[in-house]
C-alpha positions as CSV (number, residue, x, y, z in Angstrom):
1,X,-0.2,0.1,-0.1
2,X,3.1,2.2,0.7
3,X,4.7,1.5,-2.6
4,X,0.8,2.6,-4.0
5,X,0.8,5.6,-2.3
6,X,4.6,6.7,-3.7
7,X,3.8,6.0,-7.5
8,X,0.0,7.5,-7.4
9,X,2.1,11.3,-5.7
10,X,4.8,11.0,-8.7
11,X,4.8,12.5,-12.0
12,X,6.5,11.8,-14.8
13,X,8.8,15.7,-16.1
14,X,10.8,17.2,-18.8
15,X,11.6,21.0,-18.7
16,X,12.2,24.1,-20.1
17,X,15.0,26.3,-21.4
18,X,17.0,29.1,-20.7
19,X,16.1,33.0,-21.0
20,X,16.6,34.9,-17.5
21,X,16.7,34.2,-13.8
22,X,13.4,35.6,-12.0
23,X,13.0,34.4,-8.9
24,X,9.7,33.6,-7.1
25,X,10.7,34.6,-3.5
26,X,8.9,31.8,-1.9
27,X,8.6,31.3,1.7
28,X,7.4,29.0,3.7
29,X,5.6,29.2,7.0
30,X,7.9,26.7,9.1
31,X,11.3,26.3,11.5
32,X,13.7,24.0,10.8
33,X,15.5,21.1,12.8
34,X,18.6,21.5,11.9
35,X,21.6,18.4,11.7
36,X,24.8,19.7,11.7
37,X,24.6,19.1,8.2
38,X,22.9,21.7,6.6
39,X,24.4,25.3,6.9
40,X,21.9,27.4,7.5
41,X,20.2,28.9,11.3
42,X,16.7,28.2,11.5
43,X,14.1,30.8,9.8
44,X,11.4,30.6,7.6
45,X,13.3,30.3,3.7
46,X,12.6,27.2,2.2
47,X,15.6,24.8,2.3
48,X,16.6,22.7,-0.6
49,X,19.0,20.1,-1.0
50,X,20.8,19.0,-4.0
51,X,22.4,14.9,-3.2
52,X,24.9,13.4,-5.7
53,X,23.5,9.5,-6.1
54,X,27.3,8.6,-7.4
55,X,30.0,10.4,-9.4
56,X,28.5,13.7,-9.9
57,X,30.7,17.2,-11.5
58,X,31.5,19.3,-8.5
59,X,31.3,22.3,-11.0
60,X,27.8,21.5,-12.1
61,X,26.3,20.6,-8.5
62,X,27.5,24.4,-7.5
63,X,26.0,26.3,-11.0
64,X,22.3,24.0,-9.7
65,X,22.5,25.2,-6.5
66,X,23.1,28.8,-7.4
67,X,20.5,28.5,-9.9
68,X,18.1,26.6,-7.8
69,X,19.0,29.7,-4.6
70,X,18.1,32.6,-7.2
71,X,15.5,31.4,-9.0
72,X,13.6,30.4,-6.0
73,X,15.1,32.7,-3.4
74,X,16.1,29.6,-1.2
75,X,18.9,28.4,0.9
76,X,20.1,25.7,-1.1
77,X,23.0,22.9,-0.1
78,X,25.0,19.9,-1.4
79,X,25.0,17.0,0.2
80,X,27.9,14.5,1.0
81,X,27.6,11.6,-2.2
82,X,25.5,8.2,-1.4
83,X,25.6,5.5,-3.8
84,X,22.7,4.3,-5.5
85,X,20.9,1.5,-3.6
86,X,21.6,-1.3,-5.1
87,X,17.3,-2.0,-4.8
88,X,16.9,0.9,-7.4
89,X,18.1,-1.1,-10.3
90,X,16.5,-2.5,-13.2
91,X,19.2,-5.0,-14.4
92,X,17.5,-6.2,-17.8
93,X,17.9,-2.4,-19.0
94,X,20.6,-1.4,-17.3
95,X,19.0,1.5,-15.6
96,X,17.4,2.8,-12.2
97,X,13.9,3.1,-11.0
98,X,13.1,6.7,-10.4
99,X,10.0,6.2,-8.4
100,X,12.9,3.6,-6.4
101,X,15.0,5.7,-6.2
102,X,12.2,8.4,-4.5
103,X,11.7,6.3,-2.0
104,X,16.0,6.4,-0.5
105,X,15.4,10.1,-0.9
106,X,13.2,10.4,1.5
107,X,15.6,8.4,3.6
108,X,18.3,10.3,3.2
109,X,16.2,13.7,3.5
110,X,17.6,15.8,6.9
111,X,15.0,16.8,9.2
112,X,15.7,20.7,8.6
113,X,15.1,20.3,4.5
114,X,11.9,20.9,3.0
115,X,13.4,19.3,-0.3
116,X,15.9,17.2,-1.5
117,X,16.8,17.0,-5.3
118,X,19.0,13.4,-6.3
119,X,21.2,13.8,-8.7
120,X,22.9,11.1,-10.9
121,X,24.7,10.0,-14.3
122,X,22.6,6.7,-15.1
123,X,19.7,6.0,-16.9
124,X,16.6,6.4,-14.7
125,X,13.2,5.5,-16.3
126,X,9.6,4.9,-14.3
127,X,6.2,3.4,-15.2
128,X,4.2,4.9,-17.4
129,X,0.8,4.3,-18.7
130,X,1.3,1.3,-21.2
131,X,5.1,1.1,-20.6
132,X,6.1,-0.4,-17.7
133,X,9.8,0.7,-18.5
134,X,10.1,4.3,-20.0
135,X,13.2,6.3,-19.4
136,X,13.1,9.2,-18.3
137,X,15.2,13.0,-17.7
138,X,14.2,13.0,-13.9
139,X,11.7,12.7,-11.7
140,X,9.1,13.9,-9.2
141,X,6.4,13.6,-6.8
142,X,3.2,16.2,-7.1
143,X,3.3,17.5,-4.1
144,X,6.6,15.9,-2.5
145,X,9.8,16.3,-0.9
146,X,11.9,14.3,-3.6
147,X,13.3,14.4,-6.9
148,X,15.4,13.1,-9.2
149,X,17.1,13.9,-12.6
150,X,19.5,12.4,-14.1
151,X,22.2,13.4,-16.9
152,X,22.0,10.9,-19.2
153,X,19.4,11.6,-21.5
154,X,20.5,15.3,-21.6
155,X,24.2,15.3,-22.4
156,X,24.8,13.6,-25.0
157,X,23.1,15.6,-27.6
158,X,23.9,18.8,-26.1
159,X,25.8,21.1,-28.4
160,X,28.0,22.4,-25.7
161,X,28.8,22.2,-22.4
162,X,27.0,25.1,-21.7
163,X,23.9,23.6,-23.4
164,X,24.1,21.0,-21.6
165,X,24.2,22.6,-18.6
166,X,21.2,25.2,-19.7
167,X,19.1,22.0,-20.0
168,X,19.8,20.4,-16.2
169,X,19.4,23.4,-15.0
170,X,15.8,23.9,-16.4
171,X,15.2,20.0,-15.3
172,X,16.1,20.6,-12.2
173,X,13.7,23.7,-11.5
174,X,11.1,22.3,-13.0
175,X,11.1,19.4,-10.6
176,X,10.7,21.3,-8.0
177,X,7.9,23.0,-9.0
178,X,6.3,20.0,-9.4
179,X,6.9,19.3,-5.6
180,X,6.3,22.5,-4.8
181,X,2.8,21.4,-6.4
182,X,2.5,22.6,-10.0
183,X,1.4,20.5,-13.0
184,X,2.5,20.6,-16.7
185,X,1.2,24.0,-17.8
186,X,0.5,24.3,-21.7
187,X,1.8,27.5,-21.9
188,X,4.1,27.6,-24.7
189,X,7.4,28.2,-23.0
190,X,6.8,27.8,-19.8
191,X,9.3,25.9,-17.5
192,X,6.9,24.2,-16.5
193,X,5.1,22.8,-19.9
194,X,5.2,19.1,-20.6
195,X,8.3,18.2,-23.0
196,X,6.0,15.1,-24.2
197,X,9.2,13.1,-24.3
198,X,11.8,14.9,-26.4
199,X,15.0,16.9,-25.5
200,X,13.8,19.4,-28.4
201,X,10.7,20.7,-26.2
202,X,13.0,21.5,-23.2
203,X,15.2,23.6,-25.6
204,X,12.3,25.5,-26.4
205,X,11.2,26.0,-23.1
206,X,12.1,29.4,-21.2
207,X,13.7,29.4,-17.8
208,X,10.6,31.3,-16.4
209,X,7.3,30.2,-15.9
210,X,4.2,31.9,-17.1
211,X,2.3,34.4,-15.1
212,X,-0.7,31.7,-14.1
213,X,2.1,29.2,-13.0
214,X,4.5,32.1,-10.9
215,X,0.8,33.0,-9.8
216,X,-0.4,29.5,-8.2
217,X,2.3,28.6,-7.2
218,X,2.6,32.1,-4.6
219,X,-1.2,30.7,-4.0
220,X,0.6,27.2,-3.0
221,X,2.7,28.2,-0.3
222,X,0.4,30.3,1.2
223,X,-1.8,27.5,2.8
């Protein structure tokens, strides 16, 4: 029953394209029980952690940390590396089940953190419609505290390192948008637009939310 609930909370995501940063200025009305791993004092600001699962480029992690802080006006820190859990490995396709990775992330999330984004270079997949094992860029709970993003499908077709980094930034911000409670948006170019399984949509989207999504995000955080 627990696994069914986790699966029901999860939504498939693909993402947007870089243009300009527009901080949402979100604040949660809650205090935190800080663990020594969290470099922030108790306050009301959203706290997000980036959790490398296996080896992830440190420069990329720092970039994602900076972009996340700026976009969501949040405190963001990078956790120590964790090995990918063997329980999530799907041997027939030599990749990892994103649903299982979300369960793992929920277990390692510090109590002082509101949201945790796992990052991996390995291919990840989930069940989607008639497909039992559908490869994805990332997966996140909606709403929920955990999301996971993979570089595997975003890097090979990138025109440059900068292009790849743009894609990653948008995927992470989009996934966190799902965690906050935002669904896919039908507005072309909105960061929350459903990519429909193609990286081309990711490249055509902007690194910003449409007015409707921004307003909805504020309402969700005020509840």
